[in-house]
N, CA, C and O atoms as a GROMACS GRO file, in nm:
protein
  580
    1UNK      N    1   1.103  -0.072   2.113
    1UNK     CA    2   1.077  -0.028   1.983
    1UNK      C    3   0.936  -0.020   1.910
    1UNK      O    4   0.903  -0.132   1.872
    2UNK      N    5   0.856   0.064   1.883
    2UNK     CA    6   0.735   0.093   1.872
    2UNK      C    7   0.725   0.002   1.724
    2UNK      O    8   0.832   0.005   1.663
    3UNK      N    9   0.624  -0.071   1.661
    3UNK     CA   10   0.604  -0.084   1.501
    3UNK      C   11   0.626   0.011   1.428
    3UNK      O   12   0.691  -0.014   1.327
    4UNK      N   13   0.584   0.148   1.449
    4UNK     CA   14   0.636   0.223   1.333
    4UNK      C   15   0.772   0.286   1.346
    4UNK      O   16   0.811   0.344   1.245
    5UNK      N   17   0.862   0.287   1.464
    5UNK     CA   18   0.972   0.313   1.477
    5UNK      C   19   1.065   0.202   1.402
    5UNK      O   20   1.166   0.222   1.334
    6UNK      N   21   0.992   0.059   1.439
    6UNK     CA   22   1.071  -0.072   1.366
    6UNK      C   23   1.054  -0.031   1.210
    6UNK      O   24   1.155  -0.021   1.140
    7UNK      N   25   0.929  -0.007   1.157
    7UNK     CA   26   0.930   0.006   1.030
    7UNK      C   27   1.015   0.129   0.981
    7UNK      O   28   1.102   0.089   0.904
    8UNK      N   29   1.017   0.229   0.995
    8UNK     CA   30   1.119   0.324   0.965
    8UNK      C   31   1.284   0.278   0.954
    8UNK      O   32   1.364   0.308   0.867
    9UNK      N   33   1.305   0.189   1.081
    9UNK     CA   34   1.441   0.160   1.095
    9UNK      C   35   1.449   0.050   0.944
    9UNK      O   36   1.538   0.070   0.861
   10UNK      N   37   1.378  -0.029   0.930
   10UNK     CA   38   1.375  -0.121   0.850
   10UNK      C   39   1.381  -0.033   0.707
   10UNK      O   40   1.478  -0.042   0.631
   11UNK      N   41   1.276   0.047   0.682
   11UNK     CA   42   1.280   0.104   0.556
   11UNK      C   43   1.388   0.202   0.511
   11UNK      O   44   1.400   0.233   0.392
   12UNK      N   45   1.474   0.255   0.615
   12UNK     CA   46   1.616   0.292   0.634
   12UNK      C   47   1.742   0.236   0.566
   12UNK      O   48   1.824   0.280   0.485
   13UNK      N   49   1.716   0.074   0.658
   13UNK     CA   50   1.847   0.029   0.631
   13UNK      C   51   1.858  -0.053   0.460
   13UNK      O   52   1.956  -0.089   0.395
   14UNK      N   53   1.698  -0.060   0.430
   14UNK     CA   54   1.668  -0.106   0.272
   14UNK      C   55   1.733  -0.028   0.167
   14UNK      O   56   1.796  -0.068   0.069
   15UNK      N   57   1.697   0.135   0.220
   15UNK     CA   58   1.748   0.229   0.119
   15UNK      C   59   1.916   0.254   0.151
   15UNK      O   60   1.982   0.311   0.064
   16UNK      N   61   1.977   0.215   0.266
   16UNK     CA   62   2.124   0.206   0.244
   16UNK      C   63   2.167   0.131   0.106
   16UNK      O   64   2.245   0.169   0.018
   17UNK      N   65   2.076  -0.010   0.118
   17UNK     CA   66   2.121  -0.075   0.016
   17UNK      C   67   2.076  -0.033  -0.130
   17UNK      O   68   2.093  -0.113  -0.221
   18UNK      N   69   2.034   0.056  -0.148
   18UNK     CA   70   1.973   0.096  -0.273
   18UNK      C   71   1.868   0.021  -0.332
   18UNK      O   72   1.863  -0.029  -0.444
   19UNK      N   73   1.766   0.018  -0.218
   19UNK     CA   74   1.639  -0.053  -0.237
   19UNK      C   75   1.549   0.011  -0.347
   19UNK      O   76   1.552   0.134  -0.342
   20UNK      N   77   1.464  -0.045  -0.454
   20UNK     CA   78   1.430   0.035  -0.507
   20UNK      C   79   1.245   0.051  -0.462
   20UNK      O   80   1.198  -0.056  -0.422
   21UNK      N   81   1.163   0.146  -0.464
   21UNK     CA   82   1.031   0.152  -0.437
   21UNK      C   83   0.971   0.118  -0.316
   21UNK      O   84   0.860   0.065  -0.307
   22UNK      N   85   1.051   0.151  -0.215
   22UNK     CA   86   1.042   0.107  -0.064
   22UNK      C   87   0.889   0.166  -0.028
   22UNK      O   88   0.859   0.275  -0.076
   23UNK      N   89   0.816   0.112   0.035
   23UNK     CA   90   0.658   0.128   0.071
   23UNK      C   91   0.628   0.089   0.190
   23UNK      O   92   0.663  -0.028   0.205
   24UNK      N   93   0.579   0.133   0.280
   24UNK     CA   94   0.521   0.127   0.427
   24UNK      C   95   0.395   0.109   0.408
   24UNK      O   96   0.337   0.200   0.347
   25UNK      N   97   0.340   0.029   0.438
   25UNK     CA   98   0.170   0.009   0.451
   25UNK      C   99   0.152   0.001   0.609
   25UNK      O  100   0.217  -0.069   0.687
   26UNK      N  101   0.046   0.090   0.636
   26UNK     CA  102  -0.001   0.072   0.805
   26UNK      C  103  -0.162  -0.045   0.740
   26UNK      O  104  -0.243  -0.023   0.650
   27UNK      N  105  -0.147  -0.158   0.833
   27UNK     CA  106  -0.229  -0.258   0.787
   27UNK      C  107  -0.315  -0.288   0.912
   27UNK      O  108  -0.382  -0.391   0.924
   28UNK      N  109  -0.307  -0.175   1.017
   28UNK     CA  110  -0.340  -0.203   1.145
   28UNK      C  111  -0.515  -0.227   1.130
   28UNK      O  112  -0.574  -0.311   1.199
   29UNK      N  113  -0.578  -0.148   1.037
   29UNK     CA  114  -0.704  -0.151   1.012
   29UNK      C  115  -0.784  -0.260   0.959
   29UNK      O  116  -0.904  -0.280   0.972
   30UNK      N  117  -0.654  -0.355   0.869
   30UNK     CA  118  -0.735  -0.428   0.790
   30UNK      C  119  -0.670  -0.583   0.846
   30UNK      O  120  -0.713  -0.690   0.801
   31UNK      N  121  -0.596  -0.576   0.917
   31UNK     CA  122  -0.551  -0.706   0.968
   31UNK      C  123  -0.475  -0.725   1.127
   31UNK      O  124  -0.382  -0.668   1.184
   32UNK      N  125  -0.554  -0.819   1.157
   32UNK     CA  126  -0.435  -0.846   1.326
   32UNK      C  127  -0.283  -0.896   1.289
   32UNK      O  128  -0.186  -0.866   1.359
   33UNK      N  129  -0.274  -0.964   1.189
   33UNK     CA  130  -0.144  -1.021   1.153
   33UNK      C  131  -0.022  -0.960   1.208
   33UNK      O  132   0.061  -1.004   1.289
   34UNK      N  133  -0.032  -0.836   1.135
   34UNK     CA  134   0.089  -0.722   1.182
   34UNK      C  135   0.009  -0.589   1.155
   34UNK      O  136  -0.100  -0.562   1.105
   35UNK      N  137   0.131  -0.505   1.221
   35UNK     CA  138   0.119  -0.339   1.218
   35UNK      C  139   0.119  -0.292   1.074
   35UNK      O  140   0.016  -0.254   1.018
   36UNK      N  141   0.224  -0.294   1.022
   36UNK     CA  142   0.309  -0.244   0.925
   36UNK      C  143   0.343  -0.340   0.808
   36UNK      O  144   0.385  -0.444   0.858
   37UNK      N  145   0.343  -0.347   0.697
   37UNK     CA  146   0.418  -0.413   0.588
   37UNK      C  147   0.533  -0.310   0.547
   37UNK      O  148   0.509  -0.190   0.558
   38UNK      N  149   0.624  -0.342   0.514
   38UNK     CA  150   0.757  -0.290   0.433
   38UNK      C  151   0.770  -0.376   0.315
   38UNK      O  152   0.787  -0.498   0.317
   39UNK      N  153   0.758  -0.291   0.199
   39UNK     CA  154   0.795  -0.350   0.057
   39UNK      C  155   0.893  -0.293  -0.001
   39UNK      O  156   0.902  -0.172   0.019
   40UNK      N  157   0.986  -0.351  -0.079
   40UNK     CA  158   1.060  -0.311  -0.157
   40UNK      C  159   1.115  -0.387  -0.231
   40UNK      O  160   1.094  -0.506  -0.206
   41UNK      N  161   1.195  -0.359  -0.336
   41UNK     CA  162   1.248  -0.450  -0.446
   41UNK      C  163   1.419  -0.405  -0.460
   41UNK      O  164   1.472  -0.300  -0.424
   42UNK      N  165   1.491  -0.550  -0.538
   42UNK     CA  166   1.603  -0.496  -0.550
   42UNK      C  167   1.613  -0.584  -0.726
   42UNK      O  168   1.538  -0.662  -0.785
   43UNK      N  169   1.740  -0.521  -0.756
   43UNK     CA  170   1.734  -0.548  -0.933
   43UNK      C  171   1.755  -0.683  -0.967
   43UNK      O  172   1.694  -0.739  -1.058
   44UNK      N  173   1.889  -0.767  -0.853
   44UNK     CA  174   1.917  -0.889  -0.885
   44UNK      C  175   1.877  -0.966  -0.711
   44UNK      O  176   1.836  -0.914  -0.607
   45UNK      N  177   1.915  -1.117  -0.752
   45UNK     CA  178   1.869  -1.195  -0.649
   45UNK      C  179   2.017  -1.160  -0.530
   45UNK      O  180   2.006  -1.187  -0.411
   46UNK      N  181   2.133  -1.104  -0.581
   46UNK     CA  182   2.255  -1.053  -0.458
   46UNK      C  183   2.192  -0.946  -0.410
   46UNK      O  184   2.193  -0.920  -0.289
   47UNK      N  185   2.123  -0.866  -0.509
   47UNK     CA  186   2.080  -0.718  -0.406
   47UNK      C  187   1.966  -0.752  -0.308
   47UNK      O  188   1.948  -0.697  -0.199
   48UNK      N  189   1.897  -0.846  -0.359
   48UNK     CA  190   1.772  -0.892  -0.265
   48UNK      C  191   1.834  -0.947  -0.132
   48UNK      O  192   1.777  -0.923  -0.025
   49UNK      N  193   1.936  -1.010  -0.136
   49UNK     CA  194   1.990  -1.091  -0.020
   49UNK      C  195   2.097  -0.968   0.068
   49UNK      O  196   2.121  -0.970   0.189
   50UNK      N  197   2.138  -0.889  -0.012
   50UNK     CA  198   2.213  -0.761   0.037
   50UNK      C  199   2.119  -0.697   0.126
   50UNK      O  200   2.138  -0.691   0.248
   51UNK      N  201   2.006  -0.644   0.058
   51UNK     CA  202   1.902  -0.568   0.109
   51UNK      C  203   1.853  -0.645   0.245
   51UNK      O  204   1.851  -0.577   0.347
   52UNK      N  205   1.825  -0.741   0.250
   52UNK     CA  206   1.767  -0.822   0.338
   52UNK      C  207   1.877  -0.837   0.482
   52UNK      O  208   1.829  -0.808   0.592
   53UNK      N  209   1.994  -0.874   0.474
   53UNK     CA  210   2.087  -0.855   0.533
   53UNK      C  211   2.120  -0.766   0.612
   53UNK      O  212   2.167  -0.789   0.724
   54UNK      N  213   2.091  -0.594   0.541
   54UNK     CA  214   2.125  -0.493   0.592
   54UNK      C  215   2.003  -0.481   0.726
   54UNK      O  216   2.011  -0.454   0.846
   55UNK      N  217   1.900  -0.514   0.640
   55UNK     CA  218   1.802  -0.506   0.759
   55UNK      C  219   1.793  -0.598   0.870
   55UNK      O  220   1.720  -0.577   0.967
   56UNK      N  221   1.849  -0.675   0.860
   56UNK     CA  222   1.886  -0.807   0.969
   56UNK      C  223   1.990  -0.720   1.073
   56UNK      O  224   1.973  -0.706   1.194
   57UNK      N  225   2.066  -0.683   1.019
   57UNK     CA  226   2.165  -0.606   1.100
   57UNK      C  227   2.135  -0.487   1.164
   57UNK      O  228   2.165  -0.461   1.281
   58UNK      N  229   2.076  -0.416   1.089
   58UNK     CA  230   2.016  -0.292   1.165
   58UNK      C  231   1.909  -0.343   1.262
   58UNK      O  232   1.899  -0.286   1.370
   59UNK      N  233   1.846  -0.424   1.239
   59UNK     CA  234   1.756  -0.437   1.363
   59UNK      C  235   1.815  -0.527   1.498
   59UNK      O  236   1.776  -0.522   1.615
   60UNK      N  237   1.926  -0.610   1.438
   60UNK     CA  238   1.997  -0.690   1.547
   60UNK      C  239   2.090  -0.595   1.627
   60UNK      O  240   2.129  -0.641   1.734
   61UNK      N  241   2.142  -0.441   1.587
   61UNK     CA  242   2.186  -0.340   1.644
   61UNK      C  243   2.107  -0.282   1.715
   61UNK      O  244   2.168  -0.220   1.803
   62UNK      N  245   1.969  -0.268   1.722
   62UNK     CA  246   1.886  -0.242   1.816
   62UNK      C  247   1.802  -0.310   1.919
   62UNK      O  248   1.720  -0.262   1.997
   63UNK      N  249   1.857  -0.485   1.893
   63UNK     CA  250   1.830  -0.584   1.982
   63UNK      C  251   1.697  -0.634   1.937
   63UNK      O  252   1.614  -0.665   2.023
   64UNK      N  253   1.669  -0.643   1.810
   64UNK     CA  254   1.543  -0.686   1.731
   64UNK      C  255   1.564  -0.794   1.660
   64UNK      O  256   1.649  -0.770   1.574
   65UNK      N  257   1.517  -0.921   1.656
   65UNK     CA  258   1.547  -1.021   1.582
   65UNK      C  259   1.424  -1.068   1.508
   65UNK      O  260   1.315  -1.027   1.548
   66UNK      N  261   1.431  -1.159   1.392
   66UNK     CA  262   1.324  -1.160   1.309
   66UNK      C  263   1.261  -1.285   1.370
   66UNK      O  264   1.347  -1.349   1.432
   67UNK      N  265   1.153  -1.337   1.373
   67UNK     CA  266   1.055  -1.440   1.435
   67UNK      C  267   1.131  -1.547   1.323
   67UNK      O  268   1.219  -1.626   1.354
   68UNK      N  269   1.089  -1.533   1.220
   68UNK     CA  270   1.107  -1.617   1.083
   68UNK      C  271   1.155  -1.541   0.983
   68UNK      O  272   1.121  -1.424   0.964
   69UNK      N  273   1.251  -1.615   0.902
   69UNK     CA  274   1.306  -1.569   0.773
   69UNK      C  275   1.260  -1.693   0.670
   69UNK      O  276   1.282  -1.813   0.690
   70UNK      N  277   1.188  -1.631   0.546
   70UNK     CA  278   1.158  -1.722   0.442
   70UNK      C  279   1.200  -1.659   0.293
   70UNK      O  280   1.182  -1.541   0.263
   71UNK      N  281   1.258  -1.758   0.203
   71UNK     CA  282   1.275  -1.736   0.087
   71UNK      C  283   1.417  -1.682   0.058
   71UNK      O  284   1.450  -1.656  -0.057
   72UNK      N  285   1.508  -1.664   0.172
   72UNK     CA  286   1.649  -1.586   0.148
   72UNK      C  287   1.718  -1.688   0.056
   72UNK      O  288   1.801  -1.628  -0.012
   73UNK      N  289   1.714  -1.835   0.026
   73UNK     CA  290   1.826  -1.924  -0.031
   73UNK      C  291   1.802  -1.887  -0.183
   73UNK      O  292   1.892  -1.888  -0.267
   74UNK      N  293   1.630  -1.843  -0.216
   74UNK     CA  294   1.640  -1.843  -0.343
   74UNK      C  295   1.630  -1.690  -0.430
   74UNK      O  296   1.631  -1.672  -0.551
   75UNK      N  297   1.622  -1.596  -0.327
   75UNK     CA  298   1.662  -1.452  -0.336
   75UNK      C  299   1.529  -1.401  -0.448
   75UNK      O  300   1.555  -1.291  -0.497
   76UNK      N  301   1.441  -1.440  -0.478
   76UNK     CA  302   1.338  -1.356  -0.540
   76UNK      C  303   1.217  -1.305  -0.494
   76UNK      O  304   1.137  -1.242  -0.564
   77UNK      N  305   1.197  -1.341  -0.339
   77UNK     CA  306   1.113  -1.285  -0.257
   77UNK      C  307   1.159  -1.337  -0.120
   77UNK      O  308   1.171  -1.456  -0.089
   78UNK      N  309   1.182  -1.238  -0.047
   78UNK     CA  310   1.238  -1.273   0.074
   78UNK      C  311   1.117  -1.234   0.185
   78UNK      O  312   1.025  -1.163   0.146
   79UNK      N  313   1.120  -1.276   0.312
   79UNK     CA  314   0.997  -1.232   0.384
   79UNK      C  315   1.032  -1.244   0.553
   79UNK      O  316   1.013  -1.343   0.624
   80UNK      N  317   1.085  -1.128   0.588
   80UNK     CA  318   1.121  -1.162   0.717
   80UNK      C  319   1.009  -1.096   0.838
   80UNK      O  320   0.980  -0.978   0.822
   81UNK      N  321   0.947  -1.166   0.953
   81UNK     CA  322   0.837  -1.162   1.007
   81UNK      C  323   0.938  -1.084   1.144
   81UNK      O  324   1.051  -1.116   1.182
   82UNK      N  325   0.857  -0.984   1.190
   82UNK     CA  326   0.933  -0.934   1.301
   82UNK      C  327   0.805  -0.909   1.404
   82UNK      O  328   0.804  -0.828   1.496
   83UNK      N  329   0.701  -0.994   1.370
   83UNK     CA  330   0.591  -0.972   1.405
   83UNK      C  331   0.525  -0.865   1.425
   83UNK      O  332   0.407  -0.894   1.403
   84UNK      N  333   0.535  -0.745   1.458
   84UNK     CA  334   0.414  -0.630   1.431
   84UNK      C  335   0.467  -0.571   1.282
   84UNK      O  336   0.382  -0.512   1.216
   85UNK      N  337   0.567  -0.579   1.241
   85UNK     CA  338   0.621  -0.525   1.110
   85UNK      C  339   0.648  -0.692   1.024
   85UNK      O  340   0.691  -0.792   1.081
   86UNK      N  341   0.618  -0.685   0.915
   86UNK     CA  342   0.637  -0.799   0.812
   86UNK      C  343   0.705  -0.709   0.699
   86UNK      O  344   0.659  -0.601   0.661
   87UNK      N  345   0.840  -0.780   0.642
   87UNK     CA  346   0.916  -0.725   0.551
   87UNK      C  347   0.901  -0.803   0.411
   87UNK      O  348   0.896  -0.926   0.412
   88UNK      N  349   0.894  -0.734   0.299
   88UNK     CA  350   0.890  -0.835   0.169
   88UNK      C  351   0.976  -0.765   0.082
   88UNK      O  352   0.949  -0.650   0.046
   89UNK      N  353   1.073  -0.822   0.046
   89UNK     CA  354   1.182  -0.778  -0.029
   89UNK      C  355   1.195  -0.856  -0.161
   89UNK      O  356   1.256  -0.962  -0.159
   90UNK      N  357   1.139  -0.810  -0.278
   90UNK     CA  358   1.108  -0.833  -0.394
   90UNK      C  359   1.236  -0.824  -0.516
   90UNK      O  360   1.336  -0.754  -0.503
   91UNK      N  361   1.205  -0.914  -0.636
   91UNK     CA  362   1.297  -0.884  -0.735
   91UNK      C  363   1.141  -0.827  -0.808
   91UNK      O  364   1.033  -0.844  -0.752
   92UNK      N  365   1.157  -0.756  -0.944
   92UNK     CA  366   1.099  -0.653  -0.975
   92UNK      C  367   0.953  -0.756  -1.032
   92UNK      O  368   0.838  -0.717  -1.010
   93UNK      N  369   0.981  -0.879  -1.102
   93UNK     CA  370   0.892  -0.929  -1.165
   93UNK      C  371   0.809  -0.980  -1.061
   93UNK      O  372   0.687  -0.966  -1.069
   94UNK      N  373   0.864  -1.041  -0.960
   94UNK     CA  374   0.777  -1.125  -0.827
   94UNK      C  375   0.674  -1.032  -0.771
   94UNK      O  376   0.559  -1.062  -0.741
   95UNK      N  377   0.747  -0.887  -0.760
   95UNK     CA  378   0.676  -0.771  -0.678
   95UNK      C  379   0.539  -0.747  -0.769
   95UNK      O  380   0.429  -0.763  -0.716
   96UNK      N  381   0.553  -0.704  -0.923
   96UNK     CA  382   0.447  -0.687  -0.986
   96UNK      C  383   0.365  -0.794  -0.994
   96UNK      O  384   0.243  -0.776  -0.987
   97UNK      N  385   0.408  -0.900  -1.007
   97UNK     CA  386   0.351  -1.035  -1.000
   97UNK      C  387   0.206  -1.044  -0.900
   97UNK      O  388   0.088  -1.055  -0.934
   98UNK      N  389   0.269  -1.033  -0.762
   98UNK     CA  390   0.213  -1.053  -0.660
   98UNK      C  391   0.100  -0.913  -0.592
   98UNK      O  392  -0.002  -0.923  -0.524
   99UNK      N  393   0.156  -0.813  -0.635
   99UNK     CA  394   0.105  -0.666  -0.616
   99UNK      C  395   0.050  -0.652  -0.512
   99UNK      O  396  -0.069  -0.624  -0.507
  100UNK      N  397   0.136  -0.670  -0.385
  100UNK     CA  398   0.084  -0.658  -0.252
  100UNK      C  399   0.035  -0.534  -0.216
  100UNK      O  400  -0.052  -0.529  -0.128
  101UNK      N  401   0.077  -0.428  -0.270
  101UNK     CA  402   0.039  -0.301  -0.257
  101UNK      C  403  -0.123  -0.272  -0.254
  101UNK      O  404  -0.189  -0.226  -0.160
  102UNK      N  405  -0.160  -0.307  -0.366
  102UNK     CA  406  -0.301  -0.310  -0.426
  102UNK      C  407  -0.402  -0.379  -0.316
  102UNK      O  408  -0.508  -0.341  -0.265
  103UNK      N  409  -0.316  -0.506  -0.302
  103UNK     CA  410  -0.424  -0.614  -0.212
  103UNK      C  411  -0.412  -0.519  -0.068
  103UNK      O  412  -0.513  -0.464  -0.023
  104UNK      N  413  -0.322  -0.510  -0.022
  104UNK     CA  414  -0.370  -0.455   0.138
  104UNK      C  415  -0.352  -0.321   0.151
  104UNK      O  416  -0.317  -0.279   0.262
  105UNK      N  417  -0.374  -0.213   0.028
  105UNK     CA  418  -0.402  -0.091   0.059
  105UNK      C  419  -0.551  -0.046   0.101
  105UNK      O  420  -0.651  -0.098   0.050
  106UNK      N  421  -0.559   0.063   0.204
  106UNK     CA  422  -0.708   0.090   0.258
  106UNK      C  423  -0.776   0.166   0.124
  106UNK      O  424  -0.728   0.244   0.041
  107UNK      N  425  -0.902   0.111   0.140
  107UNK     CA  426  -0.980   0.159   0.022
  107UNK      C  427  -1.005   0.327   0.049
  107UNK      O  428  -0.980   0.371   0.161
  108UNK      N  429  -1.046   0.402  -0.039
  108UNK     CA  430  -1.078   0.544  -0.001
  108UNK      C  431  -1.232   0.531   0.030
  108UNK      O  432  -1.309   0.457  -0.031
  109UNK      N  433  -1.271   0.630   0.153
  109UNK     CA  434  -1.386   0.629   0.165
  109UNK      C  435  -1.478   0.644   0.106
  109UNK      O  436  -1.466   0.727   0.016
  110UNK      N  437  -1.609   0.582   0.119
  110UNK     CA  438  -1.739   0.579   0.018
  110UNK      C  439  -1.740   0.728  -0.033
  110UNK      O  440  -1.725   0.729  -0.155
  111UNK      N  441  -1.752   0.856   0.021
  111UNK     CA  442  -1.773   0.973  -0.019
  111UNK      C  443  -1.648   1.004  -0.108
  111UNK      O  444  -1.678   1.058  -0.215
  112UNK      N  445  -1.560   0.990  -0.093
  112UNK     CA  446  -1.409   1.058  -0.159
  112UNK      C  447  -1.417   0.998  -0.271
  112UNK      O  448  -1.487   0.900  -0.296
  113UNK      N  449  -1.327   1.069  -0.363
  113UNK     CA  450  -1.282   1.023  -0.531
  113UNK      C  451  -1.151   1.061  -0.492
  113UNK      O  452  -1.138   1.133  -0.392
  114UNK      N  453  -1.053   1.023  -0.556
  114UNK     CA  454  -0.920   1.030  -0.585
  114UNK      C  455  -0.937   1.116  -0.713
  114UNK      O  456  -1.029   1.090  -0.792
  115UNK      N  457  -0.850   1.218  -0.735
  115UNK     CA  458  -0.798   1.294  -0.841
  115UNK      C  459  -0.755   1.205  -0.947
  115UNK      O  460  -0.711   1.094  -0.916
  116UNK      N  461  -0.764   1.244  -1.087
  116UNK     CA  462  -0.722   1.151  -1.174
  116UNK      C  463  -0.564   1.178  -1.180
  116UNK      O  464  -0.525   1.106  -1.272
  117UNK      N  465  -0.487   1.226  -1.143
  117UNK     CA  466  -0.335   1.236  -1.136
  117UNK      C  467  -0.305   1.174  -1.007
  117UNK      O  468  -0.203   1.214  -0.951
  118UNK      N  469  -0.364   1.100  -0.959
  118UNK     CA  470  -0.348   1.015  -0.836
  118UNK      C  471  -0.342   1.067  -0.730
  118UNK      O  472  -0.343   0.992  -0.632
  119UNK      N  473  -0.334   1.209  -0.710
  119UNK     CA  474  -0.321   1.268  -0.547
  119UNK      C  475  -0.442   1.229  -0.495
  119UNK      O  476  -0.531   1.172  -0.559
  120UNK      N  477  -0.446   1.266  -0.355
  120UNK     CA  478  -0.579   1.214  -0.252
  120UNK      C  479  -0.672   1.323  -0.242
  120UNK      O  480  -0.778   1.310  -0.180
  121UNK      N  481  -0.633   1.449  -0.309
  121UNK     CA  482  -0.702   1.557  -0.283
  121UNK      C  483  -0.823   1.533  -0.393
  121UNK      O  484  -0.813   1.502  -0.512
  122UNK      N  485  -0.965   1.564  -0.297
  122UNK     CA  486  -1.058   1.551  -0.360
  122UNK      C  487  -1.093   1.661  -0.486
  122UNK      O  488  -1.046   1.775  -0.491
  123UNK      N  489  -1.187   1.603  -0.586
  123UNK     CA  490  -1.176   1.683  -0.716
  123UNK      C  491  -1.273   1.773  -0.663
  123UNK      O  492  -1.335   1.729  -0.566
  124UNK      N  493  -1.311   1.918  -0.713
  124UNK     CA  494  -1.412   1.996  -0.699
  124UNK      C  495  -1.548   1.933  -0.731
  124UNK      O  496  -1.570   1.862  -0.830
  125UNK      N  497  -1.629   1.963  -0.645
  125UNK     CA  498  -1.759   1.939  -0.671
  125UNK      C  499  -1.787   1.997  -0.781
  125UNK      O  500  -1.725   2.100  -0.806
  126UNK      N  501  -1.918   1.933  -0.905
  126UNK     CA  502  -1.942   1.989  -1.002
  126UNK      C  503  -2.096   2.059  -0.963
  126UNK      O  504  -2.179   2.010  -0.886
  127UNK      N  505  -2.105   2.147  -1.016
  127UNK     CA  506  -2.261   2.231  -0.985
  127UNK      C  507  -2.388   2.150  -1.018
  127UNK      O  508  -2.411   2.111  -1.133
  128UNK      N  509  -2.459   2.130  -0.927
  128UNK     CA  510  -2.571   2.068  -0.935
  128UNK      C  511  -2.660   2.139  -1.043
  128UNK      O  512  -2.681   2.260  -1.038
  129UNK      N  513  -2.710   2.058  -1.141
  129UNK     CA  514  -2.782   2.156  -1.279
  129UNK      C  515  -2.934   2.101  -1.220
  129UNK      O  516  -2.981   1.995  -1.178
  130UNK      N  517  -2.974   2.223  -1.242
  130UNK     CA  518  -3.170   2.183  -1.222
  130UNK      C  519  -3.190   2.095  -1.280
  130UNK      O  520  -3.102   2.061  -1.359
  131UNK      N  521  -3.310   2.013  -1.272
  131UNK     CA  522  -3.359   1.919  -1.334
  131UNK      C  523  -3.479   1.955  -1.450
  131UNK      O  524  -3.569   2.025  -1.403
  132UNK      N  525  -3.488   1.934  -1.536
  132UNK     CA  526  -3.581   1.983  -1.631
  132UNK      C  527  -3.722   1.947  -1.585
  132UNK      O  528  -3.752   1.848  -1.518
  133UNK      N  529  -3.797   2.031  -1.625
  133UNK     CA  530  -3.945   1.964  -1.533
  133UNK      C  531  -4.022   1.895  -1.635
  133UNK      O  532  -4.045   1.939  -1.748
  134UNK      N  533  -4.064   1.776  -1.581
  134UNK     CA  534  -4.135   1.667  -1.677
  134UNK      C  535  -4.244   1.752  -1.790
  134UNK      O  536  -4.300   1.854  -1.749
  135UNK      N  537  -4.260   1.720  -1.884
  135UNK     CA  538  -4.333   1.757  -1.986
  135UNK      C  539  -4.476   1.704  -1.957
  135UNK      O  540  -4.506   1.585  -1.942
  136UNK      N  541  -4.560   1.811  -1.953
  136UNK     CA  542  -4.727   1.746  -1.972
  136UNK      C  543  -4.770   1.761  -2.093
  136UNK      O  544  -4.737   1.854  -2.166
  137UNK      N  545  -4.836   1.682  -2.118
  137UNK     CA  546  -4.948   1.666  -2.226
  137UNK      C  547  -4.978   1.815  -2.301
  137UNK      O  548  -5.016   1.903  -2.225
  138UNK      N  549  -4.964   1.849  -2.435
  138UNK     CA  550  -4.994   1.979  -2.438
  138UNK      C  551  -5.160   1.962  -2.469
  138UNK      O  552  -5.222   2.068  -2.480
  139UNK      N  553  -5.231   1.845  -2.483
  139UNK     CA  554  -5.391   1.877  -2.533
  139UNK      C  555  -5.436   1.943  -2.369
  139UNK      O  556  -5.403   1.887  -2.265
  140UNK      N  557  -5.490   2.031  -2.373
  140UNK     CA  558  -5.588   2.063  -2.304
  140UNK      C  559  -5.722   2.013  -2.255
  140UNK      O  560  -5.746   1.934  -2.347
  141UNK      N  561  -5.809   2.006  -2.186
  141UNK     CA  562  -5.924   1.934  -2.156
  141UNK      C  563  -5.999   2.078  -2.170
  141UNK      O  564  -5.963   2.185  -2.120
  142UNK      N  565  -6.088   2.057  -2.234
  142UNK     CA  566  -6.178   2.151  -2.274
  142UNK      C  567  -6.328   2.115  -2.200
  142UNK      O  568  -6.382   2.005  -2.216
  143UNK      N  569  -6.377   2.200  -2.133
  143UNK     CA  570  -6.499   2.139  -2.024
  143UNK      C  571  -6.601   2.214  -2.105
  143UNK      O  572  -6.587   2.332  -2.135
  144UNK      N  573  -6.706   2.139  -2.139
  144UNK     CA  574  -6.862   2.214  -2.148
  144UNK      C  575  -6.950   2.177  -2.076
  144UNK      O  576  -6.968   2.065  -2.030
  145UNK      N  577  -7.012   2.271  -2.062
  145UNK     CA  578  -7.156   2.268  -1.972
  145UNK      C  579  -7.271   2.239  -2.007
  145UNK      O  580  -7.364   2.243  -1.925
   0.00000   0.00000   0.00000
């Protein structure tokens, strides 16, 4: 199973348990620790555990087991390490505090700007205005012979 397929499987398993704000981040160009992050949140610690259980069961059905699990007992932030995919299941307050999406997102290219409404479409270029000619001194030299 490829990392992309695994991240899709994990996102679908989280959606089955009504996880909110599911985001799959492709971090291959930013880090060598993993290929994808899957980030989502549950309303309560019980829901966070239920989402985690759903992800683990869906992956075990495909023969994939997590290398490591952390935070399951507390239920505020659970991390599942599937080597190429790392899963973060948060409570809403924890997610906004740590803000992993903005930390790991790939920045826009130097020449690209995003539109104000959040779309990735580049805004139209503004027409270049001709520069005003520099003013010269109004005093003329008068040559006398």
